PLY file of the C-alpha trace (Angstrom):
ply
format ascii 1.0
element vertex 410
property float x
property float y
property float z
element edge 409
property int vertex1
property int vertex2
end_header
60.52 83.66 87.77
59.44 86.30 85.25
60.91 89.72 85.98
59.30 91.71 83.21
60.37 92.18 79.64
63.52 93.59 78.14
62.93 96.23 75.48
66.17 96.81 73.64
67.21 97.06 69.97
69.93 94.42 70.21
67.34 91.70 70.78
66.33 92.25 67.16
69.85 91.95 65.81
70.09 89.10 63.26
72.96 87.36 65.09
71.30 86.75 68.49
67.93 85.98 66.90
69.46 83.41 64.59
71.41 81.72 67.39
68.48 81.60 69.80
66.28 80.01 67.13
68.97 77.52 66.12
69.90 76.43 69.66
66.33 76.50 70.95
64.93 74.11 68.33
64.08 70.40 68.56
63.43 70.24 72.29
66.39 72.39 73.38
66.31 75.85 74.95
68.47 78.94 74.59
68.46 82.32 76.32
70.55 85.46 76.48
72.38 85.58 79.81
74.43 87.91 81.96
76.19 91.12 81.07
74.11 92.27 78.11
70.97 92.19 80.24
72.66 93.72 83.29
74.16 96.56 81.26
70.90 97.29 79.47
69.04 97.57 82.76
71.74 99.79 84.30
72.18 102.03 81.27
75.68 100.81 80.48
76.89 100.06 76.92
76.39 96.49 75.70
79.53 95.14 74.05
79.06 91.36 74.23
76.00 89.15 74.01
76.33 85.72 75.64
73.96 82.80 75.24
73.18 79.88 77.55
71.67 76.71 76.13
70.63 73.20 77.06
72.47 71.90 73.98
75.59 69.93 74.94
78.77 71.51 73.55
79.17 68.91 70.82
75.60 69.46 69.67
76.11 73.23 69.76
79.14 72.84 67.52
77.25 70.49 65.17
74.29 72.85 64.80
76.50 75.85 64.14
78.51 74.04 61.50
75.35 72.66 59.85
74.01 76.22 59.64
77.30 77.36 58.05
78.13 79.53 61.09
81.78 79.73 62.07
82.24 77.85 65.37
85.35 78.22 67.54
86.21 75.90 70.43
86.94 78.40 73.19
86.58 75.93 76.07
84.41 72.97 75.18
85.55 71.12 78.30
83.71 73.85 80.20
80.86 73.93 77.71
81.86 77.07 75.80
81.77 77.56 72.05
82.01 80.89 70.24
79.86 81.54 67.19
81.07 84.17 64.74
78.43 85.95 62.65
79.33 88.93 60.46
82.61 89.31 62.31
81.01 89.43 65.76
81.61 86.71 68.35
78.84 85.29 70.54
79.90 83.11 73.47
77.59 80.12 73.87
77.75 78.03 77.05
75.91 74.86 77.94
73.99 74.87 81.23
76.24 73.48 83.92
76.92 73.04 87.59
80.18 72.71 89.50
81.22 69.25 90.56
84.61 70.09 92.03
86.51 73.35 92.62
89.91 74.30 94.03
89.60 78.05 94.28
90.91 78.63 90.78
89.46 76.01 88.43
86.22 74.05 88.38
85.19 70.64 87.11
81.72 71.07 85.65
78.83 68.81 84.74
76.50 69.77 81.93
72.79 69.70 82.60
69.38 71.07 81.73
68.47 72.95 84.91
68.32 76.71 84.56
68.08 76.98 88.34
71.34 75.08 88.86
73.02 77.11 86.14
71.96 80.36 87.80
73.05 79.21 91.25
76.61 78.43 90.12
77.20 81.99 88.90
78.94 84.58 91.05
76.58 87.54 91.58
72.84 87.87 91.21
73.19 90.75 88.74
75.02 88.39 86.35
72.37 85.65 86.47
69.43 87.14 84.60
68.21 85.36 81.48
66.17 86.73 78.57
64.04 84.79 76.12
64.07 85.64 72.44
61.00 87.87 72.92
62.68 89.78 75.75
60.90 88.04 78.64
63.22 88.13 81.65
63.80 84.99 83.70
64.98 85.74 87.24
65.82 82.74 89.43
67.96 84.44 92.12
66.42 87.86 92.80
68.65 89.61 90.27
66.18 92.25 89.07
65.64 93.66 92.57
69.39 93.81 93.17
69.98 95.60 89.88
67.35 98.19 90.78
68.92 98.60 94.24
72.43 98.72 92.70
73.40 95.90 95.05
76.25 93.55 94.15
75.40 90.36 96.02
76.86 86.88 95.88
74.45 84.11 94.95
73.97 81.88 97.98
76.72 81.70 100.59
79.46 84.26 99.78
82.21 82.16 101.33
81.22 79.15 99.26
81.19 81.23 96.09
84.67 82.58 96.90
85.99 79.12 97.81
84.96 77.99 94.32
87.01 80.74 92.69
89.06 83.28 94.66
89.05 85.66 91.71
85.50 86.47 92.84
87.00 88.58 95.62
88.40 91.01 93.07
85.29 90.71 90.92
83.15 91.69 93.92
84.95 95.03 94.16
85.14 95.48 90.40
81.41 94.99 89.96
80.73 97.23 92.95
82.80 99.94 91.25
80.71 99.66 88.10
77.24 98.80 89.38
77.13 99.31 93.16
75.74 102.17 95.20
76.21 103.16 98.83
77.95 100.54 100.94
78.89 97.10 99.59
76.79 94.11 100.59
77.81 93.44 104.22
78.00 89.64 103.99
79.93 89.77 100.76
82.39 92.29 102.17
82.95 90.20 105.30
83.55 87.07 103.22
86.10 88.89 101.05
87.92 90.11 104.16
87.93 86.66 105.77
89.12 84.84 102.65
91.37 87.56 101.24
94.50 85.41 101.35
93.03 83.44 98.48
94.07 86.19 96.07
97.70 85.19 96.64
97.09 82.13 94.47
95.75 84.07 91.51
97.86 84.55 88.41
99.37 87.96 87.77
97.46 88.29 84.51
94.10 87.73 86.21
94.87 90.25 88.95
95.94 92.95 86.49
92.95 92.28 84.23
90.52 92.74 87.14
92.31 95.78 88.55
92.43 97.44 85.16
88.68 96.93 84.69
88.02 98.23 88.21
90.16 101.32 87.63
88.27 102.00 84.38
84.92 102.29 86.20
83.18 105.70 86.20
84.38 106.24 89.79
86.52 103.48 91.32
87.38 105.43 94.47
84.70 103.91 96.72
85.55 100.38 95.64
89.24 101.01 96.32
88.39 102.38 99.77
86.45 99.23 100.65
89.17 97.03 99.17
91.62 98.77 101.46
89.41 98.38 104.51
88.93 94.68 103.77
92.71 94.19 103.52
92.50 93.11 99.88
94.17 96.13 98.28
97.36 95.75 100.29
97.64 92.14 99.11
97.34 92.85 95.40
98.93 96.33 95.49
101.28 96.48 98.49
102.84 99.63 97.01
99.69 101.49 98.08
99.82 100.43 101.73
102.00 103.25 103.07
101.27 105.59 100.19
97.50 105.79 100.64
94.70 106.26 98.14
93.76 109.91 98.69
95.14 110.81 95.28
92.39 108.91 93.49
89.74 111.15 95.08
91.51 114.30 93.86
91.89 112.85 90.38
88.19 111.95 90.23
87.29 115.51 91.21
89.53 116.86 88.44
88.03 114.44 85.91
84.53 115.63 86.73
85.43 119.31 86.76
87.48 119.29 83.57
85.71 116.60 81.56
88.70 114.27 81.32
88.06 110.78 80.03
88.64 107.90 82.44
92.15 106.48 82.24
92.87 103.34 84.26
96.66 103.70 84.06
96.60 107.36 85.14
94.38 106.39 88.07
96.85 103.66 89.01
99.54 106.33 89.21
97.70 107.98 92.11
97.86 104.78 94.17
101.62 104.18 94.16
104.85 106.12 94.67
106.01 107.13 91.20
109.57 105.89 91.53
111.19 103.83 88.81
112.07 100.92 91.09
108.51 100.79 92.43
106.78 100.84 89.07
109.17 98.31 87.55
108.54 95.91 90.42
104.79 96.35 90.02
104.88 95.83 86.26
107.02 92.71 86.69
104.62 91.29 89.25
101.42 92.08 87.36
102.90 91.39 83.91
101.27 94.55 82.63
102.87 94.44 79.19
105.39 96.79 77.63
103.06 99.66 76.81
101.88 100.15 80.40
105.37 99.52 81.73
106.95 102.13 79.46
104.30 104.69 80.35
104.74 104.21 84.10
108.54 104.19 83.93
108.56 107.30 81.75
106.33 109.28 84.09
108.48 108.19 87.04
111.46 109.83 85.29
109.64 113.02 84.25
109.55 116.20 86.30
106.50 118.36 86.72
105.88 121.49 84.64
106.06 124.94 86.22
102.65 126.64 85.87
104.30 129.86 84.62
106.37 128.16 81.93
106.37 130.13 78.68
104.72 128.51 75.68
107.97 128.38 73.68
109.79 126.68 76.55
106.90 124.27 76.95
107.01 123.30 73.28
110.74 122.65 73.54
110.04 120.47 76.58
107.45 118.49 74.62
109.85 118.04 71.72
112.76 116.87 73.84
110.77 114.83 76.35
107.92 112.30 76.36
104.66 114.19 75.68
102.55 111.43 77.24
104.58 111.40 80.44
104.59 115.21 80.59
100.80 115.27 80.18
100.40 112.55 82.82
102.49 114.54 85.30
100.50 117.68 84.56
97.17 115.93 85.14
98.39 114.55 88.46
99.64 118.00 89.49
96.37 119.67 88.45
94.44 117.13 90.50
96.73 117.62 93.47
96.35 121.40 93.39
92.62 121.32 92.69
91.05 122.57 89.43
90.22 125.98 90.94
93.80 126.73 91.99
95.45 129.48 89.94
98.50 127.32 89.22
96.27 124.44 88.19
94.39 126.69 85.77
97.69 127.69 84.18
98.64 124.03 83.85
95.27 123.29 82.28
96.04 125.89 79.63
99.41 124.32 78.90
97.85 120.86 78.88
95.28 121.98 76.33
98.13 123.31 74.22
99.93 119.96 74.49
96.83 118.13 73.22
96.74 120.26 70.07
100.52 120.47 69.60
102.03 118.64 66.63
105.65 117.59 66.82
107.56 119.57 64.15
109.83 117.72 61.76
113.54 118.61 61.89
114.25 119.82 58.32
117.85 118.54 58.03
118.83 114.92 57.46
122.09 113.02 57.55
121.94 112.83 53.77
121.97 116.64 53.63
125.19 116.72 55.63
126.77 113.97 53.54
126.07 116.15 50.51
128.07 118.85 52.32
131.06 116.54 52.52
130.48 114.62 55.78
131.24 110.91 55.95
128.95 108.55 57.76
130.15 108.29 61.35
130.39 110.07 64.72
131.26 113.48 63.24
128.08 113.48 61.17
126.00 112.58 64.22
127.60 115.34 66.29
127.00 117.94 63.61
123.39 116.82 63.09
122.72 116.99 66.82
124.22 120.50 67.05
122.02 121.67 64.19
118.91 120.20 65.78
119.73 121.89 69.09
120.12 125.23 67.32
116.82 124.68 65.48
114.97 123.83 68.72
116.42 126.92 70.47
115.12 129.05 67.60
111.63 127.91 68.42
111.72 125.56 65.39
111.86 128.65 63.17
115.13 128.17 61.21
114.64 126.52 57.84
116.80 123.91 56.13
118.80 126.30 53.97
119.61 128.62 56.88
120.78 125.71 59.01
122.92 124.20 56.27
124.50 127.54 55.37
126.33 127.68 58.70
127.58 124.09 58.75
131.40 124.05 58.63
132.67 121.98 55.74
134.73 119.08 57.12
138.37 118.97 56.16
0 1
1 2
2 3
3 4
4 5
5 6
6 7
7 8
8 9
9 10
10 11
11 12
12 13
13 14
14 15
15 16
16 17
17 18
18 19
19 20
20 21
21 22
22 23
23 24
24 25
25 26
26 27
27 28
28 29
29 30
30 31
31 32
32 33
33 34
34 35
35 36
36 37
37 38
38 39
39 40
40 41
41 42
42 43
43 44
44 45
45 46
46 47
47 48
48 49
49 50
50 51
51 52
52 53
53 54
54 55
55 56
56 57
57 58
58 59
59 60
60 61
61 62
62 63
63 64
64 65
65 66
66 67
67 68
68 69
69 70
70 71
71 72
72 73
73 74
74 75
75 76
76 77
77 78
78 79
79 80
80 81
81 82
82 83
83 84
84 85
85 86
86 87
87 88
88 89
89 90
90 91
91 92
92 93
93 94
94 95
95 96
96 97
97 98
98 99
99 100
100 101
101 102
102 103
103 104
104 105
105 106
106 107
107 108
108 109
109 110
110 111
111 112
112 113
113 114
114 115
115 116
116 117
117 118
118 119
119 120
120 121
121 122
122 123
123 124
124 125
125 126
126 127
127 128
128 129
129 130
130 131
131 132
132 133
133 134
134 135
135 136
136 137
137 138
138 139
139 140
140 141
141 142
142 143
143 144
144 145
145 146
146 147
147 148
148 149
149 150
150 151
151 152
152 153
153 154
154 155
155 156
156 157
157 158
158 159
159 160
160 161
161 162
162 163
163 164
164 165
165 166
166 167
167 168
168 169
169 170
170 171
171 172
172 173
173 174
174 175
175 176
176 177
177 178
178 179
179 180
180 181
181 182
182 183
183 184
184 185
185 186
186 187
187 188
188 189
189 190
190 191
191 192
192 193
193 194
194 195
195 196
196 197
197 198
198 199
199 200
200 201
201 202
202 203
203 204
204 205
205 206
206 207
207 208
208 209
209 210
210 211
211 212
212 213
213 214
214 215
215 216
216 217
217 218
218 219
219 220
220 221
221 222
222 223
223 224
224 225
225 226
226 227
227 228
228 229
229 230
230 231
231 232
232 233
233 234
234 235
235 236
236 237
237 238
238 239
239 240
240 241
241 242
242 243
243 244
244 245
245 246
246 247
247 248
248 249
249 250
250 251
251 252
252 253
253 254
254 255
255 256
256 257
257 258
258 259
259 260
260 261
261 262
262 263
263 264
264 265
265 266
266 267
267 268
268 269
269 270
270 271
271 272
272 273
273 274
274 275
275 276
276 277
277 278
278 279
279 280
280 281
281 282
282 283
283 284
284 285
285 286
286 287
287 288
288 289
289 290
290 291
291 292
292 293
293 294
294 295
295 296
296 297
297 298
298 299
299 300
300 301
301 302
302 303
303 304
304 305
305 306
306 307
307 308
308 309
309 310
310 311
311 312
312 313
313 314
314 315
315 316
316 317
317 318
318 319
319 320
320 321
321 322
322 323
323 324
324 325
325 326
326 327
327 328
328 329
329 330
330 331
331 332
332 333
333 334
334 335
335 336
336 337
337 338
338 339
339 340
340 341
341 342
342 343
343 344
344 345
345 346
346 347
347 348
348 349
349 350
350 351
351 352
352 353
353 354
354 355
355 356
356 357
357 358
358 359
359 360
360 361
361 362
362 363
363 364
364 365
365 366
366 367
367 368
368 369
369 370
370 371
371 372
372 373
373 374
374 375
375 376
376 377
377 378
378 379
379 380
380 381
381 382
382 383
383 384
384 385
385 386
386 387
387 388
388 389
389 390
390 391
391 392
392 393
393 394
394 395
395 396
396 397
397 398
398 399
399 400
400 401
401 402
402 403
403 404
404 405
405 406
406 407
407 408
408 409
């Protein structure tokens, strides 16, 4: 059961210590569970600390309120309450086991068995518990799998997937973040056999999982295995005839040039960047307006010539979408390879784009109205002509020079 001791500063944070003491008093038990332990042992950042307890949800809520801790019902029917201490949320879940599942939702029964609670979780690496003093409690062989970087279903993989088909996507997502070498063979076979289950998942859940997968340090191996298992073509049919070779080139460029990971840019390598394609994808996945606008914009933006002069490049940035232009440049640099002469020229322009500040056009409509223009189409035409002249000057002409040549309207 014991798998050593966790030595980490966050165990001494006032929030977790207070909650473990509060929920572990008077015959009850409470332990840290899941991601915080997994990430600590794998050297990943810890962003959330979750707690499992024998306290029934109502009792958890009562204890929190009695201790003057803000308690939020975030799923009491499934045993989950969120405690908020100093602005930080801690998810607290009562020990439970599944009574009935349909591949998407589960009916749960609350209990007091840590073994049963561990066995209902998805992967061994997510089922480690830690006592308040850092003692690790391992009921499913999690510590060995973490050390081996093995993402393995708890128990029978097909049964775990039948309980919740989202676990197919989670298998590949966790492999992208924590796996090494080849995926667990039995888990991979189960995902391939039951892959049609992803058809019943909501668009939001699919996009959330894919976005997390694409944000992994290197998602390329996970995507390759998703493709081989037939899962990728179900959730991202746009990639089926397009292929995924582009992700490998982008990863090489990221490593060589120190680019930060960008899930949306990585998605661009997996699909044809045509407006109709990206709009269909964004509609299906319900990606939200920000992602949609970025993908549509890059689909309507041409690449940059490596030998483009700096002045011309700045005019392009001013008149176009700097984000889309930068996205196109990164994709082109990756496609050429960082050592290519053209790619090196593009890198120089890209660096310039990152430091470039959009200049402010010095003339306003009010300036032209002071010259005798009325509000209307003529004013807009004159203002646009002045801005064009200013841009062509390399943004050099000042307000007075521009206004001096404006013809006074009759």
